[in-house]
N, C-alpha and C positions, 0 to 999 in steps of 0.2 A: 504494500499499499504506500503510495507516494508520500503522504504527509508524515508517515512514521520514518521513512528513509531520509527525510529532510526536516527534522524538528526545528521549531522556531527558536528554542532556547540558545543554541550555540551562536546564532546571529545576534540575538538580543544581548547576550553576555559580551560578545565582541564589541558591540556598540557602546555598552556601558564602560567597558575598559578603555576604549579609544577616547571617550570623553574624559575619563579620569586622568589618563596619561598623556593625552595629545594636545592639551592647552586650548581646547575649543571653548568658545564663549557660550555656545548653546547646543542643545541636543540636535536641533534642526541642522546646524552646521556640520555635525558629524554625519548625519544621514545624507546630506547633500554631497559630502566628500567621498562617500562609499563608492567603490568601483562597481560596475555592472558587467558581469556578475561578481558576487563575492564568493571566493573560494577559501574555506576554512581549513582545507587539507583533507577533510573527510566528507564535507557537504558543500555543494555548490548551489548558490541562491541567485538565479537569473535576474530576479526583480526584488532586491532586498527591501526597497521602500514600501512595497505592497504588504509584505509580511510584517514589517515593523509598524506599519499603520494600525494593524489589528491589535498589537500589543504595546502601543505607544504609552498608554496610561501607566502600565506597570514599569516600563523602562524609565519614563519620566519621573515616576515616584522614586525609583532607586536613585536616580541622578540628583533629585531634590534633597533626599536624605543624606546622600554622600557629601553634597555641598554645604548642607545645613544640618549637621548631626544633632543639633539641640532641638529640632522640630518636635513639638509636644506629642504628635501622634506617631512618633517613631516606635515601631514594635520592638519589644525587648526579646531578643533571641538568645537562648542559653545553649551551650553545648551539652552533651549528654552527661557531663560531670557537674552541671549546674553553674558553670562559669559563663558570664556574659560574653557573647561574641563582640568583636570590635564593630563600630558603626558601619564601616564599609562592607564587611562580610555580612552583617545582619541585613543591610539594605539589599544586597545582591541575593541573599537567600529568600527574602520576602518576594522580590521580583520574580525569581525562578519559580517559586510556588504558584504565583499568580499566572505566569505565562503558561506553564505546563498544565495547570488545572484547566485553563480556558481552552487550550489546544485539545486536551483529552475529551472535553465535552463535545467538541466538534467531531472528533474521531468516533465517539460513541453515537452521535446522531447519524453518522454514515453507516456504521456497522450494526447497530442494534436492531433497526427496523427489519431488514431482510432476514434476520434469524427467526422471526415469528416465534419469539420466546417469551414466556411469562415467569421466568425464574425469579425475578425480583418482586413479583406481585403475589407470590404464594408462600405459605408456611412450609415447614419440613414435611417430608413424606412419613408415612406411618412407621417405617423401619429405620428412620434416621435417628442418630443419637441425640440431636438437639430437640428440645421440646417446643421451641418457638423461633420465629424469625422477627427481627426488630427493624422498623423503618423510622429513623429519627425525623422529626418534623419541627419546623419553626412554629411559634405560637399561633400565628395567623393562619397556618395551613391546617390546623385541626378542624376548621370549619368545612373543609372539603369532605369530611367523613361523618356520616350520620351513625355514630357508634356510641356505645356506653363509654363514659369518661370515668376513670378511676383515679381519684385525687384525694388522698388522705394520708395519715401519718405513716402508713405502711409502705407508701410509695416514695417516701423521701430518702430512701437508700440510693446509692448509686446503682446502676443497672447490674453491675457485677455482683454486688452484695445481695441484691434482690434475687437475682438468678440462682444464687447459692442457697439463700435462706427461705425464699418464698416462691419457689418455682411452681408450686401447685396453682398459682394464679393463672398460668398459661394453659391450663387444661380446658379452658372455657372458650367461648366465642371470641373473635377478634374484638379488640377494645383499644381505646386510647389511654395510655398510662402517663402520668405526670411524675417523672423522676426529679431528683434534685438538680439534674443537669438540663431538664427540659422535657418536652413531650415526645412520645414515640407511639406509632401504630404497632401493636404486637399481634402477629399472626401465629396462632398455635398450629399444631400438626394438622394436616389435611384441610387447611382453611385457605382463603384467598382474600385479597384486598376487595372491599365492597364496591370499588369502582372498576373492577375488572369484569367486563361483560362476558356472557357465555361463549361468545365467539373469539375470546382472547384479546379483545381490544380495550383500551383505556377510555372510560366514559368522560374523563376530565383531562384528556391528553394536553390540550392547549394551556390548561391551568394547573397541570400536575405539580406536586411539590418539588422543591429544588433537588432533594436527594434522588428523585426519580429521573432527573436529567443528567445525573452523574454517570460516568462510565464505570465499567467493572475493572478499569485500570486506574488506580488512585495514586495521586501525587502526595508523597510524604516527605517533601523537602524539609518542611518544618511541620510540627504538630502542635496544635493549640492545647495548652494546659492552663486552665484558669485564665488569668490575664497575661500570660506569657506564652512564648513559643519555644519548643525544643527542636534543635537541629537534628534531623534524621537522615536526610539525603537518601531516601529509598523510594522505590516505586513498587506498589503492591498490585498484582494482577490476580483476579479471582477466577480460578480454573473451573468453577461450576459453569461459567459463561461459555456458550458455544464458540463465539469468535475469539475469546482468549485462547482456548485450546487450539484453534486453527492457526493462530498467529503468534505462537510462542516465540519463534525465532525473531520475528519482526519486532515484537515487544521488547525482547532482551536487547536487541540492537538499538532500539529507540532509547531505552534506559541508559545504555552505555554512552551514546552520543550526548545525552543530557547530563552525564556525570553522576548517575544514580545507581545504587545497588537494586537489582530487580528481585523481588520475592514473589514466587508463585504459590498460591494457597487456596484451599477450598474454603467456602463460607458455610455451606450447609453440609453437615456430616451425619 
């Protein structure tokens, strides 16, 4: 697949580094000075300006934070030992997460439809080890589902604690659970999303929740933990997904070109 063979991040990273080291007065000057095509040694970009236009907000955000490290909305990024990353590295990591996440959503939109798959819309099968499948939701997205809402002292655990201590909750019908971290749609075994029609189509496709628009290839350049981010530099590909299984080599190469460790894992067991 062409977009995986030529990911946007190496070009975006090069643009950021050229700005930092090249004495340019603006990001636009960097983009104007780029050759056509740009050859990074592993990828060739015939029209770099078009690709950069798609990710300009993320690239510009990194440049702004590098030039002004005291900007108040600068995300605090810690390495895996808990030590803060320096401002330049943090800005680049945040931009990398944004660029790759956006590109993976585009990849998902291309690959997901033709699979005719309802994997992400259904609970585990009867013989699966897991008792339920969880779909995280933003607060406003709960209105998409006409389901029972469970919101009491027993759901103020984290999901991991609740899964361990209160797993019998999930032997009932699909419901909306309010965890300490937010809302989730919980699908028990042999159940499906109430917005999944009998013919396998989504009844609210144009207004579906954000998580439903995400690919089964997830960017974990950084991982949000409370009000901070942890540097991970990983790419997770869920092998339950038909297109992930079909494109393992392409996904592995995409991750390598983006400087990420690629992890292949099943979601439903």
